[in-house]
N, CA, C and O of each residue as an XYZ file, in Angstrom:
784
protein
N       0.832     -1.185      0.000
C       0.000      0.000      0.000
C       0.875      1.247      0.000
O       1.846      1.333      0.752
N       0.529      2.203     -0.840
C       1.266      3.461     -0.882
C       1.014      4.264      0.384
O      -0.055      4.174      0.988
N       2.002      5.042      0.776
C       1.849      5.923      1.931
C       1.033      7.142      1.515
O       1.257      7.724      0.454
N       0.085      7.514      2.366
C      -0.779      8.672      2.122
C      -0.642      9.605      3.318
O      -0.959      9.232      4.448
N      -0.168     10.821      3.061
C       0.076     11.794      4.126
C      -1.034     12.849      4.137
O      -1.215     13.587      3.169
N      -1.761     12.903      5.237
C      -2.879     13.841      5.393
C      -2.528     14.813      6.515
O      -2.220     14.389      7.628
N      -2.573     16.104      6.230
C      -2.329     17.127      7.242
C      -3.645     17.841      7.516
O      -4.305     18.323      6.596
N      -4.019     17.905      8.786
C      -5.199     18.660      9.226
C      -4.709     19.876      9.983
O      -3.845     19.764     10.852
N      -5.254     21.033      9.661
C      -4.826     22.249     10.337
C      -6.041     23.123     10.631
O      -6.989     23.186      9.849
N      -5.989     23.786     11.766
C      -7.062     24.692     12.169
C      -6.609     25.503     13.358
O      -5.414     25.642     13.621
N      -7.580     26.035     14.073
C      -7.267     26.780     15.295
C      -7.959     26.094     16.463
O      -8.874     25.289     16.288
N      -7.496     26.435     17.650
C      -8.037     25.810     18.846
C      -9.546     25.929     18.926
O     -10.106     27.000     18.693
N     -10.202     24.827     19.258
C     -11.653     24.816     19.408
C     -12.408     24.310     18.203
O     -13.625     24.142     18.268
N     -11.712     24.059     17.091
C     -12.401     23.603     15.882
C     -12.507     22.083     15.775
O     -13.178     21.582     14.872
N     -11.878     21.358     16.651
C     -12.019     19.905     16.635
C     -11.081     19.166     15.712
O     -11.322     18.010     15.362
N     -10.015     19.829     15.318
C      -9.028     19.229     14.431
C      -8.452     17.932     15.005
O      -8.352     16.929     14.299
N      -8.076     17.954     16.278
C      -7.437     16.767     16.871
C      -8.400     15.594     16.969
O      -8.006     14.450     16.738
N      -9.668     15.863     17.310
C     -10.661     14.787     17.343
C     -10.817     14.183     15.954
O     -10.879     12.961     15.813
N     -10.881     15.023     14.933
C     -11.019     14.514     13.560
C      -9.849     13.599     13.201
O     -10.047     12.531     12.622
N      -8.639     14.016     13.543
C      -7.458     13.200     13.241
C      -7.474     11.888     14.013
O      -7.145     10.831     13.474
N      -7.857     11.972     15.272
C      -7.915     10.746     16.082
C      -8.975      9.784     15.568
O      -8.749      8.574     15.537
N     -10.126     10.304     15.164
C     -11.169      9.446     14.594
C     -10.685      8.781     13.310
O     -10.946      7.602     13.074
N      -9.984      9.544     12.492
C      -9.445      8.996     11.247
C      -8.424      7.898     11.547
O      -8.402      6.860     10.885
N      -7.582      8.137     12.551
C      -6.605      7.123     12.954
C      -7.278      5.858     13.455
O      -6.867      4.752     13.106
N      -8.327      6.019     14.285
C      -9.049      4.850     14.797
C      -9.750      4.094     13.672
O      -9.798      2.864     13.678
N     -10.296      4.839     12.704
C     -10.946      4.183     11.567
C      -9.925      3.406     10.736
O     -10.236      2.338     10.207
N      -8.717      3.937     10.622
C      -7.656      3.221      9.908
C      -7.336      1.908     10.623
O      -7.233      0.858      9.988
N      -7.181      1.973     11.936
C      -6.909      0.741     12.698
C      -8.054     -0.259     12.555
O      -7.830     -1.462     12.419
N      -9.279      0.254     12.588
C     -10.462     -0.599     12.423
C     -10.467     -1.275     11.054
O     -10.986     -2.380     10.897
N      -9.886     -0.601     10.072
C      -9.826     -1.118      8.700
C      -8.538     -1.879      8.422
O      -8.277     -2.271      7.285
N      -7.719     -2.091      9.478
C      -6.449     -2.816      9.353
C      -5.462     -2.089      8.444
O      -4.663     -2.720      7.752
N      -5.523     -0.751      8.450
C      -4.606      0.069      7.674
C      -3.539      0.612      8.626
O      -3.881      1.247      9.624
N      -2.260      0.379      8.343
C      -1.219      0.939      9.204
C      -1.330      2.458      9.252
O      -1.553      3.105      8.229
N      -1.174      3.024     10.449
C      -1.376      4.462     10.599
C      -0.465      5.035     11.673
O      -0.149      4.373     12.661
N      -0.050      6.278     11.460
C       0.684      7.062     12.453
C      -0.057      8.396     12.554
O      -0.353      9.026     11.539
N      -0.356      8.821     13.785
C      -1.029     10.098     14.008
C      -0.130     10.956     14.883
O       0.381     10.487     15.901
N       0.065     12.213     14.491
C       0.873     13.122     15.311
C       0.149     14.455     15.444
O      -0.721     14.787     14.640
N       0.521     15.214     16.471
C      -0.153     16.484     16.757
C       0.867     17.549     17.108
O       1.893     17.268     17.727
N       0.569     18.782     16.702
C       1.331     19.943     17.141
C       0.331     20.912     17.746
O      -0.563     21.400     17.055
N       0.479     21.189     19.023
C      -0.409     22.132     19.705
C       0.309     23.470     19.794
O       1.375     23.570     20.402
N      -0.274     24.490     19.191
C       0.265     25.832     19.378
C      -0.420     26.432     20.594
O      -0.542     25.778     21.629
N      -0.854     27.644     20.474
C      -1.603     28.296     21.551
C      -3.081     27.949     21.364
O      -3.925     28.836     21.237
N      -3.379     26.663     21.350
C      -4.704     26.176     20.989
C      -5.815     26.771     21.839
O      -6.884     27.093     21.321
N      -5.577     26.919     23.134
C      -6.634     27.422     24.003
C      -6.934     28.890     23.758
O      -7.961     29.392     24.215
N      -6.065     29.582     23.054
C      -6.276     30.991     22.752
C      -6.609     31.204     21.280
O      -6.435     32.304     20.755
N      -7.084     30.163     20.620
C      -7.415     30.282     19.205
C      -6.206     30.164     18.304
O      -6.253     30.551     17.136
N      -5.115     29.627     18.846
C      -3.896     29.474     18.060
C      -3.919     28.227     17.188
O      -4.870     27.447     17.213
N      -2.864     28.062     16.427
C      -2.787     26.982     15.453
C      -2.763     25.606     16.119
O      -2.134     25.406     17.157
N      -3.463     24.677     15.492
C      -3.406     23.268     15.871
C      -3.220     22.489     14.571
O      -4.049     22.564     13.664
N      -2.138     21.753     14.499
C      -1.834     20.982     13.298
C      -1.669     19.520     13.677
O      -1.065     19.202     14.701
N      -2.201     18.642     12.859
C      -2.020     17.222     13.091
C      -1.804     16.531     11.750
O      -2.177     17.038     10.693
N      -1.190     15.364     11.835
C      -0.941     14.586     10.621
C      -1.437     13.163     10.838
O      -1.269     12.586     11.913
N      -2.045     12.616      9.808
C      -2.457     11.215      9.792
C      -1.768     10.608      8.575
O      -2.045     10.976      7.433
N      -0.868      9.674      8.848
C      -0.104      9.066      7.765
C      -0.507      7.606      7.657
O      -0.299      6.814      8.575
N      -1.082      7.272      6.525
C      -1.595      5.929      6.280
C      -0.610      5.136      5.439
O       0.025      5.678      4.534
N      -0.485      3.843      5.743
C       0.272      2.971      4.859
C       1.652      2.561      5.312
O       2.485      2.223      4.470
N       1.935      2.574      6.590
C       3.181      1.996      7.065
C       4.372      2.924      7.128
O       5.511      2.457      7.117
N       4.145      4.225      7.193
C       5.263      5.159      7.358
C       5.880      4.981      8.737
O       5.190      4.618      9.690
N       7.165      5.233      8.840
C       7.846      5.113     10.121
C       7.954      6.452     10.843
O       8.132      6.490     12.061
N       7.848      7.539     10.106
C       7.981      8.864     10.715
C       6.626      9.565     10.759
O       5.849      9.463      9.811
N       6.334     10.278     11.851
C       5.085     11.030     11.945
C       5.177     12.423     11.326
O       4.224     13.200     11.389
N       6.316     12.733     10.734
C       6.546     14.091     10.225
C       6.177     14.166      8.747
O       6.538     13.300      7.951
N       5.443     15.233      8.402
C       5.164     15.538      7.000
C       6.035     16.736      6.652
O       5.814     17.838      7.154
N       7.013     16.521      5.800
C       7.966     17.566      5.444
C       7.407     18.482      4.367
O       6.304     18.277      3.861
N       8.188     19.492      4.031
C       7.785     20.457      3.015
C       7.460     19.751      1.700
O       8.208     18.888      1.240
N       6.326     20.138      1.104
C       5.851     19.632     -0.194
C       5.523     18.138     -0.184
O       5.445     17.521     -1.246
N       5.331     17.547      1.000
C       5.148     16.101      1.108
C       3.688     15.688      1.336
O       3.362     14.511      1.183
N       2.811     16.615      1.694
C       1.415     16.256      1.985
C       0.695     15.830      0.715
O       0.802     16.478     -0.326
N      -0.036     14.734      0.822
C      -0.901     14.316     -0.283
C      -2.247     15.031     -0.187
O      -2.874     15.354     -1.196
N      -2.674     15.270      1.056
C      -3.950     15.945      1.312
C      -3.746     16.945      2.438
O      -3.129     16.632      3.456
N      -4.267     18.144      2.247
C      -4.262     19.168      3.286
C      -5.706     19.545      3.555
O      -6.406     20.020      2.660
N      -6.156     19.334      4.788
C      -7.518     19.685      5.191
C      -7.402     20.844      6.169
O      -6.831     20.701      7.251
N      -7.944     21.987      5.784
C      -7.843     23.175      6.625
C      -9.220     23.590      7.122
O     -10.160     23.759      6.345
N      -9.313     23.748      8.423
C     -10.567     24.138      9.052
C     -10.743     25.650      9.029
O     -11.790     26.155      9.432
N      -9.724     26.384      8.559
C      -9.724     27.841      8.595
C      -8.872     28.343      7.427
O      -7.763     27.843      7.233
N      -9.355     29.320      6.637
C      -8.669     29.673      5.384
C      -7.239     30.183      5.537
O      -6.375     29.817      4.741
N      -6.973     31.008      6.527
C      -5.608     31.512      6.694
C      -4.659     30.395      7.111
O      -3.484     30.404      6.743
N      -5.167     29.433      7.877
C      -4.323     28.309      8.272
C      -3.943     27.456      7.065
O      -2.876     26.843      7.046
N      -4.821     27.416      6.052
C      -4.466     26.704      4.815
C      -3.264     27.373      4.165
O      -2.344     26.695      3.706
N      -3.272     28.700      4.125
C      -2.135     29.424      3.535
C      -0.872     29.220      4.366
O       0.213     29.029      3.816
N      -1.012     29.262      5.673
C       0.139     29.123      6.551
C       0.811     27.758      6.379
O       2.028     27.640      6.522
N       0.026     26.743      6.077
C       0.540     25.381      5.977
C       0.813     24.968      4.529
O       1.177     23.822      4.264
N       0.639     25.892      3.609
C       0.755     25.563      2.189
C       2.139     25.052      1.800
O       2.287     24.381      0.778
N       3.150     25.362      2.605
C       4.490     24.855      2.294
C       4.559     23.329      2.354
O       5.472     22.728      1.788
N       3.600     22.699      3.036
C       3.581     21.233      3.095
C       2.968     20.628      1.835
O       3.066     19.421      1.612
N       2.337     21.466      1.013
C       1.654     20.995     -0.191
C       2.567     21.110     -1.414
O       3.557     21.842     -1.416
N       2.198     20.367     -2.440
C       2.822     20.500     -3.750
C       1.693     20.662     -4.765
O       0.524     20.668     -4.380
N       2.010     20.791     -6.027
C       0.963     21.074     -7.020
C      -0.077     19.961     -7.115
O      -1.200     20.207     -7.553
N       0.280     18.739     -6.711
C      -0.655     17.613     -6.789
C      -1.419     17.357     -5.496
O      -2.254     16.454     -5.443
N      -1.147     18.132     -4.462
C      -1.826     17.961     -3.181
C      -3.295     18.345     -3.311
O      -3.628     19.378     -3.892
N      -4.163     17.510     -2.770
C      -5.575     17.852     -2.657
C      -5.725     18.753     -1.436
O      -5.363     18.365     -0.325
N      -6.257     19.954     -1.642
C      -6.498     20.874     -0.536
C      -8.009     21.040     -0.361
O      -8.723     21.395     -1.299
N      -8.471     20.780      0.846
C      -9.879     20.960      1.212
C      -9.899     22.014      2.309
O      -9.320     21.807      3.375
N     -10.556     23.136      2.061
C     -10.549     24.193      3.074
C     -11.933     24.763      3.339
O     -12.739     24.967      2.431
N     -12.172     25.008      4.607
C     -13.330     25.778      5.036
C     -13.025     27.235      4.723
O     -11.908     27.694      4.960
N     -13.997     27.968      4.196
C     -13.766     29.371      3.841
C     -14.243     30.350      4.915
O     -14.001     31.551      4.802
N     -14.910     29.857      5.947
C     -15.401     30.749      7.012
C     -14.250     31.077      7.956
O     -13.684     30.178      8.578
N     -13.899     32.354      8.067
C     -12.779     32.721      8.937
C     -13.097     32.542     10.417
O     -14.245     32.639     10.850
N     -12.037     32.279     11.171
C     -12.094     32.323     12.626
C     -10.935     33.229     13.040
O      -9.866     32.750     13.416
N     -11.161     34.550     12.965
C     -10.063     35.493     13.172
C      -9.445     35.380     14.569
O     -10.147     35.119     15.546
N      -8.128     35.577     14.653
C      -7.466     35.535     15.961
C      -7.852     36.741     16.808
O      -8.427     37.710     16.311
N      -7.528     36.665     18.087
C      -7.930     37.727     19.000
C      -7.315     39.073     18.633
O      -7.880     40.116     18.962
N      -6.160     39.065     17.953
C      -5.546     40.330     17.559
C      -6.437     41.102     16.578
O      -6.436     42.333     16.566
N      -7.190     40.372     15.765
C      -8.154     41.011     14.864
C      -9.332     41.547     15.666
O      -9.808     42.656     15.423
N      -9.799     40.746     16.629
C     -10.949     41.143     17.448
C     -10.690     42.431     18.225
O     -11.605     43.225     18.444
N      -9.432     42.638     18.642
C      -9.137     43.846     19.420
C      -8.561     44.968     18.550
O      -8.098     45.983     19.072
N      -8.589     44.786     17.230
C      -8.202     45.847     16.308
C      -6.713     46.012     16.078
O      -6.295     47.029     15.523
N      -5.900     45.054     16.482
C      -4.456     45.167     16.289
C      -3.980     44.542     14.977
O      -2.807     44.660     14.624
N      -4.870     43.891     14.268
C      -4.502     43.273     12.988
C      -5.735     43.220     12.101
O      -6.869     43.329     12.567
N      -5.484     43.051     10.822
C      -6.584     42.890      9.869
C      -6.599     41.459      9.364
O      -5.558     40.820      9.215
N      -7.818     40.969      9.101
C      -7.953     39.617      8.566
C      -8.098     39.725      7.049
O      -8.953     40.466      6.564
N      -7.273     38.997      6.295
C      -7.369     39.066      4.828
C      -8.694     38.507      4.315
O      -9.296     37.633      4.940
N      -9.128     39.011      3.197
C     -10.353     38.535      2.554
C     -10.197     37.041      2.228
O      -9.236     36.658      1.562
N     -11.133     36.193      2.691
C     -11.036     34.755      2.399
C     -10.960     34.443      0.904
O     -10.340     33.454      0.512
N     -11.581     35.271      0.071
C     -11.512     35.030     -1.373
C     -10.085     35.170     -1.890
O      -9.673     34.455     -2.805
N      -9.334     36.096     -1.297
C      -7.927     36.265     -1.673
C      -7.135     35.021     -1.260
O      -6.270     34.555     -2.002
N      -7.435     34.494     -0.085
C      -6.765     33.276      0.387
C      -7.044     32.110     -0.551
O      -6.133     31.369     -0.919
N      -8.298     31.950     -0.932
C      -8.677     30.849     -1.829
C      -7.994     31.001     -3.190
O      -7.546     30.017     -3.779
N      -7.918     32.239     -3.685
C      -7.242     32.474     -4.969
C      -5.767     32.102     -4.886
O      -5.215     31.544     -5.835
N      -5.124     32.405     -3.760
C      -3.714     32.050     -3.576
C      -3.538     30.535     -3.532
O      -2.571     30.000     -4.075
N      -4.477     29.847     -2.884
C      -4.427     28.385     -2.843
C      -4.578     27.803     -4.242
O      -3.865     26.873     -4.620
N      -5.519     28.364     -5.007
C      -5.793     27.853     -6.357
C      -4.583     28.001     -7.274
O      -4.416     27.213     -8.205
N      -3.736     29.005     -7.023
C      -2.530     29.181     -7.832
C      -1.478     28.113     -7.516
O      -0.647     27.785     -8.362
N      -1.518     27.585     -6.315
C      -0.482     26.642     -5.867
C      -0.827     25.185     -6.183
O       0.060     24.394     -6.505
N      -2.122     24.827     -6.091
C      -2.508     23.421     -6.265
C      -3.552     23.269     -7.363
O      -4.319     24.187     -7.655
N      -3.559     22.085     -7.960
C      -4.517     21.810     -9.040
C      -5.871     21.343     -8.526
O      -6.887     21.515     -9.198
N      -5.886     20.754     -7.341
C      -7.101     20.132     -6.824
C      -7.503     20.801     -5.511
O      -6.963     20.484     -4.451
N      -8.457     21.728     -5.592
C      -8.865     22.526     -4.439
C     -10.373     22.444     -4.255
O     -11.139     22.613     -5.204
N     -10.786     22.182     -3.024
C     -12.201     22.271     -2.643
C     -12.295     23.319     -1.551
O     -11.792     23.115     -0.446
N     -12.934     24.438     -1.853
C     -13.109     25.520     -0.883
C     -14.604     25.747     -0.707
O     -15.318     26.005     -1.677
N     -15.080     25.651      0.541
C     -16.509     25.769      0.803
C     -16.738     26.228      2.235
O     -15.841     26.139      3.073
N     -17.936     26.717      2.511
C     -18.279     27.170      3.857
C     -18.726     25.966      4.681
O     -19.915     25.660      4.765
N     -17.769     25.304      5.277
C     -18.058     24.130      6.095
C     -18.831     24.475      7.350
O     -19.627     23.671      7.836
N     -18.597     25.678      7.881
C     -19.300     26.085      9.093
C     -20.795     26.183      8.846
O     -21.591     25.864      9.729
N     -21.186     26.621      7.652
C     -22.616     26.700      7.309
C     -23.252     25.314      7.338
O     -24.407     25.170      7.739
N     -22.510     24.300      6.917
C     -23.038     22.935      6.932
C     -23.149     22.410      8.360
O     -24.094     21.694      8.688
N     -22.186     22.764      9.209
C     -22.267     22.378     10.622
C     -23.513     23.003     11.258
O     -24.218     22.357     12.032
N     -23.768     24.256     10.923
C     -24.966     24.942     11.437
C     -26.234     24.302     10.889
O     -27.235     24.200     11.597
N     -26.198     23.870      9.631
C     -27.345     23.179      9.039
C     -27.628     21.866      9.769
O     -28.776     21.433      9.865
N     -26.568     21.239     10.279
C     -26.717     19.992     11.048
C     -27.147     20.264     12.491
O     -27.243     19.344     13.303
N     -27.405     21.534     12.799
C     -27.850     21.953     14.146
C     -26.784     21.712     15.209
O     -27.092     21.490     16.380
N     -25.512     21.759     14.774
C     -24.415     21.603     15.710
C     -23.240     22.444     15.220
O     -22.387     21.939     14.490
N     -23.181     23.719     15.611
C     -22.110     24.598     15.132
C     -20.705     24.093     15.469
O     -19.728     24.526     14.859
N     -20.602     23.180     16.439
C     -19.295     22.636     16.803
C     -18.890     21.451     15.934
O     -17.831     20.861     16.151
N     -19.711     21.098     14.961
C     -19.448     19.903     14.145
C     -18.690     20.197     12.859
O     -18.747     19.409     11.916
N     -17.976     21.326     12.809
C     -17.172     21.613     11.626
C     -16.199     20.469     11.344
O     -15.962     20.120     10.187
N     -15.637     19.889     12.408
C     -14.689     18.788     12.210
C     -15.341     17.600     11.494
O     -14.694     16.933     10.687
N     -16.607     17.338     11.785
C     -17.298     16.229     11.124
C     -17.591     16.569      9.659
O     -17.517     15.705      8.786
N     -17.922     17.834      9.404
C     -18.123     18.290      8.020
C     -16.836     18.088      7.223
O     -16.866     17.583      6.101
N     -15.701     18.488      7.813
C     -14.434     18.384      7.103
C     -14.027     16.922      6.893
O     -13.449     16.582      5.861
N     -14.328     16.057      7.870
C     -14.096     14.619      7.673
C     -14.951     14.091      6.523
O     -14.469     13.330      5.684
N     -16.212     14.495      6.488
C     -17.097     14.068      5.402
C     -16.575     14.518      4.053
O     -16.596     13.755      3.087
N     -16.100     15.772      3.981
C     -15.549     16.290      2.723
C     -14.303     15.496      2.318
O     -14.107     15.202      1.139
N     -13.474     15.156      3.289
C     -12.285     14.349      3.009
C     -12.673     13.005      2.408
O     -12.102     12.581      1.403
N     -13.642     12.336      3.022
C     -14.065     11.021      2.512
C     -14.775     11.139      1.172
O     -14.713     10.224      0.351
N     -15.450     12.260      0.948
C     -16.148     12.446     -0.321
C     -15.228     12.805     -1.469
O     -15.503     12.459     -2.618
N     -14.138     13.493     -1.171
C     -13.267     14.024     -2.221
C     -12.053     13.140     -2.517
O     -11.603     13.052     -3.660
N     -11.531     12.491     -1.482
C     -10.288     11.725     -1.637
C     -10.562     10.234     -1.790
O     -11.617      9.733     -1.398
N      -9.602      9.548     -2.361
C      -9.639      8.088     -2.412
C      -8.817      7.589     -1.229
O      -7.592      7.709     -1.210
N      -9.505      7.033     -0.253
C      -8.860      6.586      0.973
C      -8.970      5.071      1.115
O      -9.911      4.471      0.596
N      -8.025      4.449      1.808
C      -8.094      3.004      2.035
C      -8.973      2.647      3.235
O      -8.861      1.558      3.798
N      -9.839      3.569      3.613
C     -10.742      3.398      4.757
C     -12.156      3.628      4.243
O     -12.407      4.599      3.529
N     -13.073      2.751      4.599
C     -14.451      2.908      4.141
C     -15.249      3.854      5.027
O     -14.920      4.052      6.197
N     -16.285      4.427      4.466
C     -17.190      5.312      5.216
C     -17.783      4.592      6.430
O     -17.902      5.211      7.487
N     -18.162      3.303      6.327
C     -18.707      2.633      7.514
C     -17.735      2.644      8.708
O     -18.171      2.741      9.855
N     -16.429      2.545      8.446
C     -15.452      2.551      9.544
C     -15.391      3.900     10.236
O     -15.348      3.958     11.465
N     -15.385      4.993      9.470
C     -15.308      6.309     10.106
C     -16.609      6.616     10.846
O     -16.586      7.219     11.919
N     -17.731      6.208     10.284
C     -19.007      6.439     10.978
C     -19.081      5.624     12.270
O     -19.624      6.087     13.272
N     -18.541      4.428     12.238
C     -18.483      3.601     13.450
C     -17.681      4.316     14.538
O     -18.078      4.326     15.702
N     -16.541      4.919     14.150
C     -15.707      5.625     15.124
C     -16.396      6.882     15.644
O     -16.266      7.220     16.821
N     -17.129      7.574     14.774
C     -17.887      8.755     15.215
C     -18.920      8.337     16.260
O     -19.079      8.999     17.286
N     -19.620      7.235     15.993
C     -20.639      6.749     16.938
C     -20.027      6.339     18.269
O     -20.596      6.605     19.327
N     -18.876      5.696     18.217
C     -18.266      5.153     19.437
C     -17.488      6.181     20.250
O     -17.274      5.985     21.447
N     -17.068      7.263     19.626
C     -16.119      8.156     20.288
C     -16.554      9.608     20.397
O     -15.734     10.476     20.696
N     -17.816      9.885     20.161
C     -18.326     11.228     20.423
C     -19.466     11.116     21.426
O     -20.092     10.065     21.558
N     -19.724     12.207     22.125
C     -20.772     12.195     23.147
C     -22.107     11.809     22.524
O     -22.447     12.236     21.420
N     -22.849     10.997     23.253
C     -24.092     10.423     22.722
C     -25.049     11.491     22.205
O     -25.693     11.299     21.174
N     -25.145     12.606     22.909
C     -26.109     13.631     22.500
C     -25.719     14.312     21.179
O     -26.544     14.986     20.562
N     -24.450     14.133     20.745
C     -24.000     14.747     19.498
C     -23.885     13.762     18.339
O     -23.579     14.167     17.217
N     -24.123     12.485     18.589
C     -23.891     11.476     17.550
C     -24.713     11.754     16.299
O     -24.170     11.761     15.194
N     -26.011     11.984     16.454
C     -26.862     12.192     15.273
C     -26.445     13.429     14.480
O     -26.357     13.382     13.253
N     -26.187     14.533     15.180
C     -25.803     15.762     14.471
C     -24.406     15.613     13.862
O     -24.137     16.163     12.794
N     -23.522     14.880     14.527
C     -22.192     14.644     13.952
C     -22.274     13.816     12.683
O     -21.590     14.109     11.702
N     -23.100     12.790     12.696
C     -23.263     11.971     11.492
C     -23.905     12.764     10.364
O     -23.533     12.604      9.201
N     -24.872     13.623     10.702
C     -25.490     14.474      9.684
C     -24.457     15.439      9.120
O     -24.395     15.645      7.908
N     -23.647     16.031      9.991
C     -22.606     16.954      9.535
C     -21.624     16.233      8.605
O     -21.221     16.783      7.579
N     -21.243     15.014      8.961
C     -20.364     14.215      8.100
C     -21.012     14.025      6.729
O     -20.375     14.230      5.695
N     -22.283     13.630      6.735
C     -22.992     13.383      5.465
C     -23.094     14.646      4.619
O     -22.983     14.582      3.395
N     -23.306     15.794      5.260
C     -23.393     17.064      4.514
C     -22.045     17.409      3.878
O     -21.993     17.871      2.738
N     -20.956     17.182      4.617
C     -19.624     17.421      4.049
C     -19.318     16.457      2.902
O     -18.747     16.847      1.883
N     -19.699     15.219      3.080
C     -19.498     14.199      2.040
C     -20.256     14.587      0.772
O     -19.712     14.517     -0.330
N     -21.503     14.992      0.933
C     -22.349     15.375     -0.209
C     -21.772     16.618     -0.913
O     -21.770     16.699     -2.141
N     -21.289     17.575     -0.124
C     -20.701     18.786     -0.707
C     -19.483     18.426     -1.565
O     -19.272     19.014     -2.626
N     -18.688     17.462     -1.103
C     -17.493     17.055     -1.844
C     -17.849     16.320     -3.130
O     -17.136     16.417     -4.128
N     -18.937     15.600     -3.100
C     -19.364     14.846     -4.286
C     -19.995     15.759     -5.334
O     -20.129     15.386     -6.500
N     -20.383     16.967     -4.901
C     -20.951     17.941     -5.824
C     -22.395     17.698     -6.082
O     -23.020     18.437     -6.842
């Protein structure tokens, strides 16, 4: 099996780490060799959170420059910040709804137009899916389910060695019972958005 390097990036509170862990558990459930790693920035203050899920028997948890096969960004500026891990063939899936840092909220910085960010991404990679994932989480009646939307988009857009039943099984087993239905709906909405 070929090695597949998936980088998930977002800011604290978006559920990036849960999404990566669920993907890792689904890989194990599917008997796919997997390595999961995490980088916590100032996550509790809305800072960067980056994780990698490497499928297929890799020995290192590190995704080097231009090595990512898939980049899933929960926040548009974080996609740009992590773009050095992508190459022209990398599939980039990004949420377009900004989650501005506190410096923007207090007027010490400006947040770039998300359309400009998406245009910059489109110049770098051939395969880009940019959509308002947060709107789909809200449609699922769970604004905190952006991570499930992004997982659904990943499964809908990419060819993975893990089946949808495995990831849904992990969502059911590893999320709070009161959120299971909305999480599964959010996953399905992201999957449908990716399929077009």
